[in-house]
N, C-alpha and C positions, 0 to 999 in steps of 0.2 A: 127038281130045283129049276126055277125060271132063269133063263139066260137073257142077259141084256146085250144088245148089239148097239154100241154107241160109237159114233165116228167123231173123232176129234183130230184136228190138225196138230202137227208137231209143235206149232207155236202155242197151243193151248195147254200143252203138258207143263207141269210145274216141276222143274228139275233144278237141283242145286248140288254143286260138286265141292266137296270139302277135302282138299289135299289128298286126292286119290281115292277117297271113299265116297261112293255115290248114294245119295238118298233120292229115290224117285217116288213122288206122290202122283198118283194117276187115277183116273176113272178106269175101271177094269171092265173087260168084256164079259167075263163070267163072274158074277158077284156071289159070294158065299152068304147064306142066310145068317143073320146075326140077331141076338136078342135085342129087342128094342126097349129102352128104358122109359119108364113113366115116373115123373116126379109128382107124387101125390101129397098135397098139403096135409101136414100132420099136426103141427103146432104153429099158431100164427100170433101176430101182434107182439113180437118180442122187440127188444131194443138192441140193435147191433150184435146179434149172436155171432160167435166165431168158432165155437167147437161144441160137439156133443159126445159124451163118453158114458159108458156103463161102468158100474163099480165092481163087476165080476164076483159078487157075493151071493148070487142067487135070488136077490130081491127084485130084479127086473127094472131097477131104477135107472133113469137117464139123467145125467147132469149136464146142464146147458150153461156154457160160459157166455156172458154178455160182456163185450169188450170194456164197457165203462166200469166194471168192477163187481158185478153181481153174478153169482152162480146160483141157478135155480134148479129145482128137482121136479122131474116128471115121474109121478108114482101112482100106480093103480088107475091109470087113465086120466089123470088130472095134474095140473101144476100146483105144487104146494104154495100157499100164500107167503110163507116166510122164506127168504133166501137162505140157501145153504151157507153162504158167506157173502159179505157185502164190503167191498173195498172202494165204493164209489166216492167216499169222502177223501181218499188219498190219491186218486188217479184223475188226472185232467182229461178232458174230452179232446184228445188230439189223436192223429192218425198213428203216432208211434208210441202211445202209451196204452196199457191195458193188460188184462189177464189173457194169456195166450193158450195155456194148456194146463190140464189137470191129469194126474196119473195116480191110480190107486195101487197100493201095495198088493202084490200077489196074495198076501195073507190078510187082506183087508177085513175079511169076515171075523177074524180073531184079534188082529193087532190094531184095527181102527185107524190105520195110518194112510195118509195120502200126501201128495206133493203138488205145489203150485209153481208155475213159471209165469212171471209178469214183469213188465217194465213200467217204472214210474219216472219222475223227473231226475232221479239220481242215477238210474241204471237198471240193469236186468238182474232179477233176483230169483233164486231157487229156494223155496221154503218148504218145510215139513210141518204138518199139522196132524191132530187126532180128532176124531169125532167122539161124541158122548157115547158111553157104553149103554146108557139107558135110552138115549134118543139119537140113533144113528143118522138122523136128518139134520143134526145140529153140530156145528164145529165148536171146539173148545179153543178159543183164540189164545188163551194163555199157554197153550202147548206149542206155539210158534217157535221154530228153530231155523236159523239161516244157514244154508249150506254154502252158498256163495253169492256175492254181489259183484257184477261186472260194470264198471263205469262206462258211460256212453263214449265210445270212440268211433272213429270213422270219418266220413265226409258228408254227413247229413242224411244218410240213408236209414233204413229200418233197423230196429233192434228187436226182432221177433224171435220166436223159438217154438219148439214142439218137443214132446217127450212121450216115451212108451217104455214099459217093462218088456224085456226080452224073455225068451223061454229059459234062459240061464238065470233068471231072477235078478239081473242087474238092470239099473235104470239108464236108459239111453236118452241123451238130450242133444238137440241141435240148437245152435245159436247163430244168428245172422252176423255178417261182418261189418254192417254199417255203411255199405257202399251206396253212394248216390249214383244213379245210372250214368251221369255225366262224368263222374270221377270215382274210380274204384279204389278201395284200400287193398293192401297186401296181407290183411290179417288172416285170410284163409290159408296162406302158405307160411305163416309165422308160428313156429312151434312153441314160442313163449306165451302165446295168446290163446284164450279159449274161444274167442269169436271166430266165426267161419268154420266151425268144427262140429263133429258129433262126438259127444263125451260118453264114457261108459263108467258108471259109478256103482259101488257096492253101498247100499243104503240100509241094509238089514241089521237090526240090533246094534246100532252104533249111537250111543247116547252122550257123546261128548263132542265138542266142536272140532272139526267142521261137519260132523254128523254124516260123514261118508268116508269110505276108504277107496283106494285104487286097486282094482282086481289085479292079481299077480300076473295074469296073462295079457294085460293091456300092452300094446306094442311099444309104447314109449316110456314105460315105467323105469325109474332109476336111470334115466339118460340125462346128463347135465345139459341145462339150457332148454329142455323140452318138458312140456306139461304131461305128466303121466296119465291125466284124465282123458286125453285124446284117444279116440278109437279110430276115426278116419277124418279126413280134412279136405280143404279145397272147395268150400261152398261159399256162395254169395248169400242166399236166403232160402234154406231148405225149410220152407214155411210149413208144409203139411206132408209128412212122410208116414210110413207104416210098415209093420211086420205082416207077412202072411201068417195068419194064426195057425195054419196047418204045417207049413214047411219051415217057418222062421226066416224066409227070404226077406231081404231089405228092399223096399221100393222107396227111392229118395228123389222126388222132383226137386229142382233147384230153380228159383225164380231168377231169370237172367237180367242182364244189364240193358243193352240198347238194341239187340238184334234177335236173340234166341232164348227160347224156353226149353227145358230138358227134363227127361226122366232117366234116373240111374237105377241100376239093379245089381245086387250082390247076393250070392248065396252065403249062408253062414260061415262056411269054411274059408271064403275068400274076402270077407268083409274087412278084417283088421288091417289098419295102416293104408287103406285105399286113399289115393289122392285124386279127387274129382276135378282138379284143374284150375278152378277160378283163383286169381284173375289171369292166369296164364292163358287159359282157354275159356271161351263162353260156348258151351256145348262142344261142337267139333271144330269151331272156328278159333283162330288165334285172336287173343284180346290184348294182353300186355305181357309179352314173353321176356321182358328184361329180367335177367337173373334166373330164368326158369331152366328146368332140366329138359332132356330130350323127350320127344313125344311118347316114347314107350314107357315112361315113368308114370303116366296118368291113366285114369280110368275114364272112358268116354261113354256117353249116354246110349241107351238102347233106342231112344226116341228123342227127337228134337223137332221143334217147329218154329217158324219165323214169326216176327211181329207183323202178322198179316191177319186181318179180321175174317177173311173168307175161309182159309184153311188152317189158320193158326190163332194168334191172339197176342196178349200182352203179359199175362201173369198165370203161370201154371199152378193149379190147385190139386194136390195129390189126394187120392182116396185109398181104397183097400182092394185086396183080392177078395172076391165074393166066395164065402164058404158057408153060407146059410143053406137051409133046406127048402125054402119056399119056391125057389126058381132054379130047378136043375139045369136049365139051358144057360144060366149065367155063371155056373160054377167054374172057378179057375180063371175068370176074367179079372184083370186089374182095371179099375175105373179111375180116370182123372179127367179134369176139365180145365177150361180157361175162365178166369174171373170176368174178363171183359167181353169176349166174343160170343159166349154162349155155345162154344164148341166143346164136345165131350169125346173122349177116346176110350175104346175098350181094347186092352192089350192082352195077348195070350201067346204062349209058345206056338210056333207054326209047324212043329213036328219034325223039323230038319235042323234044329239047333239055333234057330232064329226066332223072330217075333212077327206075328200078324197083328196089325194095328188098324182099327176101323174107326171112322168118324161118325158121330151122331150130332146133328146140329140143332140149334134152337132150344136148348135146355133153359130153365128159369134163370133170371138175371142174378148176378152178384153172388154166385156160389163161392163161399170162402173156406169151406171145410166139409169133411165127411166124417161119419162115425158108424160104429157097429153096435148092435144090441148084443146081449150076452149070447144069443143064439146065432150071431153072425149075419143078421139082416142089416141092410145098409140104410143110412140116412144121409141127407145133404143139408147143409146149413147155408142159408142166404143172409148176407149182411143186411138185407132189406127187412128182415124180421120174421122169416118163415123157416121152419124145419120141415123138410120133405121126407117122406118115406119112399125109397126107391123100389119100384115094382117093375115087373116085366109084362108087357102087354101081350095079348093073344095075337096081335097083328104080326104077320110074317113080313119082315122087311129085308131088303138087300142093301149092302153097303154101297154108297155112292163114292166112296173114297177108301183106298187101302194103301198102306205103306208096309212093305215086307222088308225086314232088315235081316241080313244074314249074320 
């Protein structure tokens, strides 16, 4: 392993102290070799794509959400000419309206059921649909069932969301709290509201309104004045999160307000009823602590970065833990990046109970989401219109930046 000898003055170290816990970002003398990612153009000339998902049914299809309302299918090496679904006539072209996420039932191969999360002019909706048994590339619109509709509340901020099925078969859904960066809401801490939360819903074989039930082991079920759908809470905008397909661990980035971006982590056994702090805390920093509990009541991120274009950015975009077979050197790394700065981070346990986090700079612009193939290979989605396949180059590189968090 090549050793780097780099001399920096203490003034050039980037250090920030957060109430007794120190994060130190520094150029290191002995840099550990890291897999270097290459973003290979895979599908181009799309219109504002925001998500790519596989259907998990053995067909190898990839479903690409375009924010304006169309979902298109990549199948057998080509894009199908007919959209899977087209909502473009009911969604305005605004930054806060669009389809955000699609989730296919774990039994999609036989039950033909999937779910859509989108925001239109009236609010955020979770819908259930079925595809045709004779043509699985086509949706039967008459099967639409509304699970919930949340009116737009907040202070003029985003009403985004994301969703995945867990290993337990339940549907997990995150919803933004509507906070404008200059004026936060308190919805993330309000147990009567679904916004600013992660929900956990049983959506299997329920054919009457509201088309879901609350799992009996949800932490707030049957508690007066609290919504039983809530699994954990205290988010501003958990825009792109994921499960580790191997372990079931939760990786939840949360887009910050005016200073910090963060990545949160929970093992399955510790996930329920976790409070991630917003708006009491933004990452590890106090934000608006009026009426908040003691610091020990909150879960703090494993990684946070400031609104700085050199080593940080403005908007955290969460990815996945790589569990594919094509690139063994990447296995076990969690990938995330920043929408604006072109910075990407690879995060992995450091072997002593903490985390080793390395930076890769200058990835393609406007990455807004990531996705997995059925085999666990990774893709990145650029709002500029390109889907990239993530590969590992043969070039051996060393990290120019490392953050070790105990």
